[in-house]
C-alpha angles and dihedrals in degrees: 000000000000090000091062120100140160138181146164136214131194135185130188133188138162114205145137122225133207134223090262093043111024095175089221124126128245115217117226138197124235088275091053094250114144113245095170134035130162110244118277117189121210133205129226090280092054096249122131113272129212088217103086104357118126112228139179107265114178137336128015119188127181126187123184123180120187136185135179140180127198121186121172106305096349128089134182128182131178134183138179129193123197120186134186115192130179112216138173138192127192119206121193127001141254118010090343093058117124120196119198122197133185143159106236123199116198116172138186141186142186137200122195132184129185139180131192110223094198097061095253122145118267118225143182085229129040121334111236111203116222090217107029120201116265131163109258093011128104097238121101099181124239129316122206136189117207137182131185137181121193135174138189122193126192119217108261088226088070089071100037120116124228114239110260094011119102113226091357095160127116093233130025109251092203092063107023125068119230095207139018125190121185133193119200130188121189144184115201129190120198103194091178136343089277105034122067138168121198128193117186138173120197134183123192125195124195136206111215125341099126136084122280093023093297125143125256114253116272118256124220124184142172119212132189129183131181111198134190113186131177 
């Protein structure tokens, strides 16, 4: 059981944002493109406006448990993130102003599996090839296949309208996705303990995020990284 591990992390903050600094996160795809932002209103000059912008307004609590298991050449890792975020949005001004508040609860998870084809030992830390690559030597290092699935879901209350208020949501459902799920396949080459080359293909599918209730277009990407670490 020495390849089994678990842990948990938590963060807490109580803060209030402004139109120019909402203190709210933006959620990104693998290629670092935003697929979800809380709504930011702008005035005639193009600057963020307090009238209509969603801001952090109170507590934010994040809890993230994680567990992994590595046995011989096989590895499995899972992680879950739960968030609770107080937000507010004021529409109108003066006596006609309406302020809407809510505690929103987005969550996400990922599950990753890997297998070393060359019989090397999988590890939560660095993979150490039994036969590292060296010019003029028979060793070619360690080769690994990996797969991951991950999902992020936005609280449906984020997109709900307030009765009697037009577009009273905290994020525009016609431009912001309410869910993203990604599949990734990878081939990794550990030349030595310190030199690695990663090749990954990922595909992300979205729910919502386009006009008339349609889904945002899927995103596909290919990544490669060559790493030397000491």
